[in-house]
Backbone as CSV, one residue per row, in Angstrom:
resi,resn,N_x,N_y,N_z,CA_x,CA_y,CA_z,C_x,C_y,C_z
1,MET,92.996,108.562,98.694,93.199,108.515,97.362,91.273,107.845,97.134
2,ASP,90.538,108.436,96.641,89.457,107.128,97.147,89.411,105.971,95.975
3,PRO,89.420,104.925,96.762,89.490,103.712,96.351,88.147,103.191,94.983
4,LYS,87.466,104.284,94.620,86.554,104.465,93.540,86.908,104.840,92.058
5,SER,88.401,105.321,92.503,88.671,106.402,91.601,88.773,105.563,90.334
6,ILE,88.279,104.730,89.588,88.103,104.125,88.224,86.794,105.191,87.367
7,GLN,85.736,105.646,87.820,85.559,106.606,87.172,85.332,107.975,87.352
8,SER,85.920,108.192,87.749,86.775,109.233,88.630,88.457,110.078,87.552
9,SER,89.079,108.627,87.313,90.778,108.771,87.093,90.744,110.046,86.743
10,PRO,92.384,110.322,85.919,92.412,111.670,85.249,92.584,110.806,83.542
11,ARG,92.226,111.649,83.255,92.074,112.016,81.611,92.903,111.338,81.619
12,VAL,92.675,110.579,80.601,94.201,110.065,78.874,93.931,110.251,77.877
13,PRO,94.804,110.835,77.723,95.055,111.949,76.265,94.012,111.238,74.859
14,SER,93.292,111.327,74.247,92.112,110.439,72.850,93.814,110.083,72.067
15,PRO,93.484,109.445,71.771,94.338,108.515,70.441,94.335,109.568,69.558
16,ALA,95.135,109.411,68.608,94.492,110.088,66.801,93.566,109.592,66.161
17,SER,93.376,108.177,66.440,92.201,108.023,65.880,91.272,107.680,66.259
18,PRO,90.045,108.044,65.591,88.790,108.099,66.020,88.390,106.463,66.905
19,ASP,88.932,105.688,65.659,88.295,104.136,66.274,89.534,103.796,67.275
20,LEU,90.643,104.048,67.273,91.119,104.173,69.188,90.651,104.822,70.232
21,ALA,90.351,105.693,69.296,89.228,106.812,71.001,87.632,105.885,70.950
22,ARG,87.607,105.058,70.059,86.280,104.286,70.386,86.331,102.815,71.210
23,GLN,87.243,102.074,70.946,87.928,101.089,71.173,88.336,101.555,72.736
24,HIS,89.063,102.852,73.519,88.699,102.328,74.409,88.398,102.898,75.287
25,LEU,87.020,103.712,75.243,86.227,103.655,75.922,85.200,102.832,75.633
26,GLU,85.458,101.691,74.864,84.498,100.682,75.229,85.277,99.709,76.059
27,ASP,86.895,99.648,75.855,87.168,98.782,76.625,87.100,98.564,77.833
28,ARG,86.868,100.346,78.420,86.753,100.863,79.993,85.725,100.704,79.997
29,LYS,84.740,100.881,79.162,82.629,100.388,80.104,82.981,98.815,80.021
30,ALA,83.363,98.411,79.638,83.531,97.066,79.796,84.272,96.430,81.135
31,LEU,85.367,97.062,81.588,85.974,96.945,82.899,85.072,97.278,83.875
32,VAL,84.832,98.572,83.649,83.805,99.026,84.625,82.690,98.103,85.159
33,SER,81.492,97.519,83.668,80.977,96.504,84.073,81.311,94.795,84.323
34,ALA,82.799,94.553,84.489,83.348,93.298,84.731,83.346,93.503,86.130
35,VAL,84.113,94.377,87.098,84.113,94.639,87.912,83.018,94.933,89.046
36,LYS,81.991,96.444,88.648,80.796,96.054,88.887,79.982,95.015,88.729
37,ALA,80.007,93.294,88.229,79.980,92.108,88.666,80.969,91.526,89.238
38,ILE,81.910,91.802,89.594,82.668,90.928,91.042,82.182,91.895,91.700
39,ASN,82.075,92.777,92.146,81.126,92.713,93.165,80.516,92.831,93.451
40,GLU,79.471,92.545,92.644,78.070,92.233,93.449,78.542,90.528,93.180
41,SER,79.432,89.725,93.010,78.704,88.331,92.989,79.443,87.952,94.457
42,ALA,80.219,89.146,95.422,81.092,89.146,96.302,81.793,87.872,96.077
43,VAL,82.970,87.624,95.170,83.541,86.593,94.769,84.718,87.297,95.677
44,PHE,84.532,87.815,96.608,86.010,88.727,97.308,85.082,88.492,99.006
45,GLY,83.816,88.033,98.868,83.239,88.275,99.944,82.169,88.982,100.230
46,GLU,81.484,88.858,101.271,80.164,90.485,101.502,81.474,91.634,101.717
47,ASN,82.708,91.789,102.286,83.074,92.635,102.782,83.920,93.481,102.287
48,TYR,84.336,93.006,101.058,85.361,93.432,100.624,84.657,94.259,98.348
49,GLU,85.383,94.191,98.383,85.392,94.768,97.101,86.621,95.106,96.021
50,LEU,86.494,95.314,95.040,87.481,95.138,93.812,87.797,95.987,93.292
51,THR,88.386,97.216,93.525,89.002,98.457,92.862,90.093,98.432,92.133
52,PHE,90.172,99.408,91.289,91.112,99.961,90.310,91.827,101.423,90.375
53,VAL,92.775,102.058,90.856,93.126,103.317,90.909,94.543,103.356,90.141
54,PHE,94.636,104.518,89.747,95.749,104.941,88.945,96.658,106.077,89.502
55,ASP,97.890,105.777,90.003,98.534,105.886,90.879,99.501,106.752,90.329
56,ARG,99.379,108.024,90.691,99.932,109.350,89.358,101.319,109.270,90.020
57,PRO,102.302,108.602,90.742,103.458,109.302,90.914,104.228,108.499,90.546
58,ASN,103.624,107.138,90.247,104.705,106.063,89.814,103.639,106.180,88.465
59,GLN,102.484,106.701,87.690,102.302,106.240,86.548,101.550,104.785,86.088
60,ARG,101.175,104.440,87.157,100.285,102.330,87.021,99.246,102.565,87.337
61,THR,98.362,101.482,87.231,97.164,101.446,87.798,97.474,100.167,88.594
62,LEU,96.742,100.494,89.515,96.601,99.342,90.744,95.601,99.072,90.715
63,ILE,95.681,97.646,91.063,93.939,96.507,91.669,94.190,96.640,92.753
64,ARG,93.318,97.004,93.475,92.794,96.551,95.246,91.485,96.290,95.604
65,ILE,92.017,95.166,96.401,90.605,94.598,97.201,90.597,95.777,98.753
66,ILE,89.648,96.477,98.886,89.364,97.758,99.895,88.251,96.456,100.581
67,ASP,88.409,96.795,101.879,87.317,96.623,103.531,86.088,97.543,103.295
68,ARG,84.985,97.324,102.432,84.085,97.985,102.038,83.548,98.769,103.199
69,GLU,84.027,98.695,104.389,83.469,99.491,105.629,84.303,100.567,106.673
70,THR,85.051,99.449,105.947,86.536,100.122,106.635,87.338,101.455,105.562
71,LYS,87.711,101.390,104.275,88.469,101.793,103.215,89.943,100.607,103.431
72,GLU,90.002,100.232,103.867,91.475,99.349,104.009,91.529,98.306,103.065
73,VAL,92.958,98.281,102.296,93.444,98.279,101.548,93.912,96.628,102.061
74,ILE,93.335,95.887,101.224,93.366,94.461,102.350,94.769,93.896,101.148
75,ARG,94.388,94.229,100.211,95.667,93.198,98.941,96.112,94.849,98.130
76,GLN,97.030,94.734,97.248,97.153,95.304,96.066,98.015,94.512,95.028
77,LEU,98.067,95.108,93.837,98.902,94.883,93.282,98.852,96.087,92.164
78,PRO,100.316,96.360,91.403,101.204,95.732,92.269,101.271,95.912,94.031
79,ALA,102.238,94.884,94.481,102.322,95.777,96.854,103.603,97.168,96.629
80,GLU,103.280,98.110,97.270,103.887,98.812,97.605,105.554,98.771,97.696
81,TYR,105.873,97.558,98.358,107.278,97.515,97.762,107.555,97.785,96.487
82,ALA,107.117,96.729,95.291,107.847,96.010,93.912,106.900,97.526,93.478
83,LEU,106.241,98.700,93.450,106.576,99.841,93.395,107.299,100.910,93.984
84,ARG,107.828,100.840,95.347,109.276,101.447,95.322,110.549,101.260,94.993
85,VAL,110.716,99.512,94.811,111.707,99.325,93.677,111.704,99.563,92.489
86,ALA,110.625,99.723,91.652,110.466,100.484,90.750,111.104,101.623,90.410
87,SER,110.631,102.304,91.930,110.448,104.029,91.505,112.237,103.739,91.381
88,GLN,112.976,103.306,92.185,114.584,103.204,92.546,114.820,102.641,91.631
89,LEU,114.284,102.077,90.445,115.144,101.271,89.561,115.184,102.554,87.823
90,ARG,114.163,103.699,88.022,113.496,105.008,87.356,114.409,105.584,86.692
91,PRO,114.975,105.697,85.816,116.253,106.565,86.037,115.143,108.261,85.855
92,GLU,116.231,108.969,86.693,115.573,110.399,86.590,116.646,111.214,86.285
């Protein structure tokens, strides 16, 4: 899975109202700008970056800190074990 998928995440159905659709787009642009600013400031260090990823099986957005060189996930919220517990508790 591409850790930079925030800009290529699956399309979310447009809200019924044009005002809601516009707000959704503005919120998404603000989020992308904030993540870029955080990564440029190197708040997590020179070798790490913040990413958001949509996890399709769990239908959740994941926050990850990634090693820029190796693309290894350093930290993820929610953690993998929490996702496993949540999937086991979900009714089928």
